[in-house]
N, C-alpha and C positions, 0 to 999 in steps of 0.2 A: 473829862472823858468826852472826846469828840465823836459825834454820831454822824454817819454818812447817810443823810436823808435826801431822797430824790423823788420827783414825781414820776410814777410809773405809768399812769394812764389818765386819760380824762374821759368822762362819760357824761351824757346829757341827763339831767334829772327831769322829773315829771313836770316841772314848771318851765322847762326850756333853758335852764341855766347850766353851767358846767360845774361838775363835781370833780375835784382832784383827789386821787387816791395816793396815799403815801406808802412807801416802803422805808421804814425807819432803820434798816439794817438789822432786823430781827431774825432774818433767815426765813421768815414766812412770806410767801409770795402773796400779793394782793390780787384778788380776782374780782371780776365784775359782780358775781352773784354770791359772794361770801356773806354768810349770815342769813341767806334767803332759804325758803322752803319751796319746793316745786312738786306738784302732783301731775304726773304725766299719764294720761290715759292712752291705751294702745301702745304702752311702753315696751312690750315684748318683741316687737318686730318693726321693720320698716322705718318710717319717719319718726314714730314715737320712740323707737329704740334710739335712733340717732340723736334726737333731742335730749332724752334722758342722759346719754353719755356726755353730750356736750355741756349740759347744765351742771352735771357732776364735775366735769373737768374745770368748770368756771367757778366751783366752790359752793354750789347750792347743795342742800340736803334734798335728795330726790326720793320720792315715793312713786312707784310704777303701779299701774293697774291694767289689766287686760284679761282676755279670755283663756289664754293657755299658760297655765301655771309653770310648766317647765321652761318655756321661753322667758318668763318674768324672772325666774330663778337664775337663768343664765345671765340676764342683764344685771341683776343685783350682784351676782358673783363677780362680774367684770368691773362694776363700779367699786366694789370693795377691794378688789385686787389692786386697783390703782390708788387706794387710800381714801376713797369717797365714802359718803355716808348715805 
């Protein structure tokens, strides 16, 4: 069985080296924040909301905190609608 393996991205690691992420043809896209957890304060509006959505899009599990519950619920709903957690 031949697999179609290719490098999908490169990213700098914390030591200044290059990390190569692989897509082994599994149908799952490799994202920069896959397997990471992010806590976003002020995540209901403005920059916090944009960051929460961007981190979720990149594969992070996102937790949002803020003052207005309804705005936080809207962000959570949008993340879940696109398959995020």
